[in-house]
C-alpha positions as CSV (number, residue, x, y, z in Angstrom):
1,X,100.7,109.9,135.2
2,X,100.0,107.3,132.6
3,X,98.4,108.6,129.4
4,X,97.1,106.9,126.2
5,X,96.7,108.8,122.9
6,X,93.4,107.2,121.8
7,X,93.7,108.4,118.2
8,X,97.0,109.3,116.5
9,X,98.0,108.9,112.8
10,X,101.5,107.9,113.8
11,X,102.0,106.0,110.5
12,X,101.8,109.2,108.5
13,X,104.9,110.2,106.6
14,X,105.3,113.3,108.8
15,X,106.7,111.0,111.5
16,X,109.2,109.1,109.2
17,X,112.6,109.1,110.7
18,X,111.6,110.4,114.1
19,X,109.1,107.9,115.6
20,X,111.6,106.7,118.2
21,X,112.4,110.2,119.3
22,X,108.7,111.2,119.4
23,X,107.9,108.3,121.5
24,X,110.8,109.0,123.8
25,X,109.7,112.6,124.3
26,X,106.1,111.5,124.9
27,X,107.1,108.8,127.4
28,X,109.1,111.4,129.3
29,X,105.8,113.2,129.8
30,X,103.7,110.2,130.8
31,X,102.6,108.8,127.4
32,X,102.1,105.0,127.9
33,X,100.9,104.2,124.4
34,X,98.8,105.2,121.4
35,X,96.3,103.9,118.9
36,X,96.7,104.4,115.2
37,X,93.5,104.5,113.1
38,X,93.4,103.1,109.5
39,X,91.8,105.3,106.9
40,X,92.2,103.4,103.5
41,X,93.0,99.9,102.4
42,X,96.4,100.7,100.8
43,X,97.6,102.0,104.1
44,X,96.4,99.2,106.4
45,X,99.7,97.3,106.1
46,X,101.7,100.4,107.0
47,X,99.4,101.1,110.0
48,X,99.8,97.5,111.3
49,X,103.6,97.5,110.7
50,X,104.0,100.8,112.5
51,X,102.1,99.6,115.5
52,X,103.9,96.3,115.7
53,X,107.3,97.9,115.5
54,X,106.9,99.8,118.8
55,X,106.0,98.7,122.3
56,X,102.7,100.2,123.5
57,X,101.3,100.9,120.0
58,X,97.9,99.5,118.8
59,X,95.9,100.0,115.6
60,X,92.5,100.0,113.9
61,X,91.4,99.1,110.4
62,X,88.7,101.0,108.5
63,X,87.7,103.1,105.6
64,X,87.5,106.8,106.2
65,X,84.7,108.9,104.6
66,X,87.2,111.0,102.7
67,X,88.4,107.9,100.8
68,X,85.2,105.9,100.1
69,X,85.4,106.6,96.4
70,X,88.7,104.8,96.2
71,X,87.2,101.6,97.5
72,X,85.0,98.7,96.3
73,X,82.9,96.0,97.8
74,X,86.0,93.8,97.7
75,X,87.7,96.1,100.3
76,X,84.9,95.5,102.8
77,X,85.3,91.8,102.2
78,X,89.0,92.1,102.9
79,X,88.3,94.2,106.0
80,X,86.1,91.5,107.3
81,X,88.6,88.8,106.6
82,X,91.4,90.6,108.4
83,X,89.3,91.5,111.4
84,X,87.8,88.0,111.8
85,X,91.4,86.8,112.3
86,X,91.7,89.0,115.4
87,X,95.1,90.2,114.5
88,X,97.5,91.1,117.3
89,X,97.1,94.7,118.6
90,X,94.2,95.5,116.4
91,X,91.7,97.0,118.8
92,X,88.9,98.6,116.8
93,X,87.2,99.3,113.4
94,X,87.9,102.7,112.0
95,X,88.3,105.4,111.3
96,X,84.9,105.5,109.6
97,X,82.0,107.9,109.6
98,X,80.5,110.9,107.9
99,X,81.8,114.3,106.9
100,X,79.5,117.1,105.7
101,X,82.4,119.4,104.7
102,X,84.4,117.1,102.6
103,X,82.9,114.6,100.1
104,X,79.2,113.6,99.6
105,X,77.2,112.2,102.5
106,X,75.1,110.0,100.1
107,X,78.4,108.3,99.0
108,X,79.7,108.0,102.6
109,X,76.6,106.7,104.2
110,X,76.6,103.0,103.0
111,X,80.3,102.7,103.9
112,X,79.7,103.9,107.4
113,X,76.7,101.8,107.9
114,X,78.5,98.7,106.7
115,X,81.4,99.2,109.2
116,X,78.9,99.8,112.0
117,X,77.3,96.5,111.1
118,X,80.6,94.8,111.0
119,X,81.6,96.2,114.4
120,X,78.3,95.0,115.8
121,X,78.7,91.5,114.3
122,X,82.3,91.1,115.5
123,X,81.8,92.8,118.9
124,X,84.5,95.4,118.2
125,X,84.7,99.0,119.1
126,X,84.2,101.7,116.5
127,X,86.3,104.8,115.9
128,X,84.0,107.4,114.3
129,X,84.9,110.5,112.3
130,X,82.0,113.0,112.4
131,X,82.1,116.5,111.0
132,X,78.8,118.4,111.3
133,X,77.0,115.1,111.3
134,X,76.6,114.3,115.0
135,X,72.8,114.0,114.6
136,X,73.1,111.6,111.7
137,X,75.6,109.5,113.5
138,X,73.3,109.3,116.5
139,X,70.3,108.5,114.4
140,X,72.1,105.6,112.7
141,X,73.5,104.1,115.9
142,X,70.1,104.5,117.6
143,X,68.3,102.9,114.7
144,X,70.6,99.9,114.9
145,X,70.1,99.8,118.7
146,X,73.8,100.1,119.1
147,X,75.0,98.8,122.5
148,X,78.7,98.5,121.9
149,X,81.6,100.8,122.4
150,X,82.5,103.7,120.2
151,X,84.8,106.7,120.1
152,X,83.4,109.9,118.7
153,X,86.8,111.1,117.7
154,X,87.8,114.8,117.5
155,X,84.5,116.0,118.9
156,X,83.5,119.5,118.1
157,X,79.9,120.1,118.9
158,X,77.3,121.0,121.6
159,X,76.7,119.5,125.0
160,X,73.3,118.2,123.8
161,X,74.8,116.4,120.8
162,X,77.5,114.9,123.0
163,X,75.1,113.8,125.7
164,X,72.9,111.9,123.2
165,X,75.9,110.0,121.9
166,X,77.2,109.2,125.4
167,X,73.7,107.8,126.2
168,X,74.3,105.3,123.3
169,X,77.6,104.2,124.8
170,X,80.0,106.5,122.9
171,X,83.1,107.9,124.4
172,X,83.9,111.5,123.4
173,X,87.4,112.3,122.1
174,X,89.1,115.3,123.7
175,X,91.8,116.8,121.6
176,X,93.5,120.1,120.7
177,X,90.2,121.9,119.9
178,X,89.6,122.5,123.6
179,X,92.9,124.4,123.9
180,X,91.6,127.2,121.7
181,X,89.5,129.7,123.6
182,X,87.3,130.5,120.6
183,X,85.9,126.9,120.7
184,X,83.5,127.9,123.4
185,X,80.7,125.5,122.5
186,X,83.0,122.5,122.5
187,X,84.8,123.6,125.7
188,X,81.4,124.0,127.4
189,X,80.4,120.5,126.3
190,X,83.6,118.9,127.5
191,X,83.4,120.7,130.8
192,X,79.9,119.4,131.5
193,X,80.0,115.8,130.3
194,X,80.7,112.9,132.7
195,X,84.4,112.5,133.1
196,X,83.9,108.7,132.6
197,X,82.8,109.5,129.0
198,X,86.0,111.2,127.9
199,X,89.2,110.0,126.4
200,X,92.3,112.0,125.4
201,X,93.6,112.1,121.8
202,X,95.9,114.2,119.6
203,X,94.8,113.2,116.1
204,X,98.5,114.0,115.3
205,X,99.8,115.4,113.0
206,X,96.5,117.3,112.7
207,X,94.2,119.0,115.2
208,X,97.1,121.0,116.7
209,X,96.7,122.5,120.1
210,X,97.2,126.2,120.8
211,X,100.7,127.2,120.2
212,X,101.6,124.3,117.9
213,X,101.9,124.9,114.1
214,X,99.2,123.2,112.0
215,X,100.4,119.9,110.7
216,X,103.1,119.7,113.5
217,X,101.0,118.1,116.2
218,X,102.5,115.1,118.0
219,X,101.8,112.6,120.8
220,X,104.1,114.5,123.2
221,X,101.5,117.3,123.3
222,X,98.9,115.0,124.9
223,X,99.7,116.3,128.5
224,X,99.1,119.9,127.3
225,X,95.5,118.8,126.3
226,X,95.1,117.2,129.7
227,X,96.2,120.4,131.4
228,X,93.5,122.4,129.6
229,X,90.9,119.7,130.3
230,X,91.7,119.9,134.0
231,X,91.5,123.7,133.8
232,X,88.1,123.8,132.3
233,X,86.7,121.1,134.5
234,X,88.1,122.5,137.7
235,X,90.4,119.6,138.7
236,X,94.1,118.7,138.5
237,X,95.8,116.6,135.8
238,X,96.8,114.1,138.5
239,X,93.1,113.7,139.5
240,X,91.9,113.2,136.0
241,X,94.6,111.0,134.5
242,X,93.6,107.7,136.2
243,X,90.0,108.1,135.2
244,X,90.9,108.8,131.6
245,X,93.2,105.8,131.6
246,X,90.4,103.6,132.8
247,X,88.1,105.1,130.2
248,X,90.4,104.3,127.2
249,X,90.9,100.9,128.6
250,X,87.1,100.3,128.7
251,X,86.8,101.7,125.2
252,X,89.4,99.4,123.6
253,X,88.7,96.4,125.8
254,X,91.9,96.4,127.8
255,X,92.0,95.2,131.4
256,X,92.3,97.9,134.1
257,X,95.5,96.3,135.4
258,X,97.5,96.3,132.2
259,X,97.1,97.9,128.8
260,X,96.8,95.4,126.1
261,X,96.8,92.4,128.4
């Protein structure tokens, strides 16, 4: 099997000193590559450098809703400048979005809308963080007549919410949440959505699957998420993996024949 971790914070300090070994362990289990999201301007250089230092790693640049208060209009200008240059292995804008649990929605909203507009203008995919704001995200994309590609990362919500986002062209990120039996609503949604709308992700070191200590998640656990996905959908990992690889390739604009080519 060939698997891509569509969203992994591999630049975070938790992986310092062990990135090579983590990738080796992941590759022994079918990991072909991963995508590192950017969350704040001071980290963009580290995100880029981490991706470029390893084969099969790609990255995104964006401003996460948790950190909007750290930024100014000049940071959006710099984001545009960097993305207009189409840097090598930069595949999307994000992680951006809305979070009802942490921070103030009224402060987050203009930053999210600005990055949606930039993705639309530059014809780049979006990586969206949405916590208890799926309806707001849908309304914004719908109002802007969004017809691009987007990843609704770390999805935890209902089938109805997910279906509305899929109808707008969003892919739904499937992570460690589905490995927890108590997440019945999310497991039901993931089981019923079209397989062609799903992509695998770890969100490592966060969003740990069942049996992994919080904060200790890693790309090597991606096959465990796939196993649970196959279980709740009634297939086998071997049947699902090629479709999921094609899905993430469509999301990030890679050819079907070769990731990143």
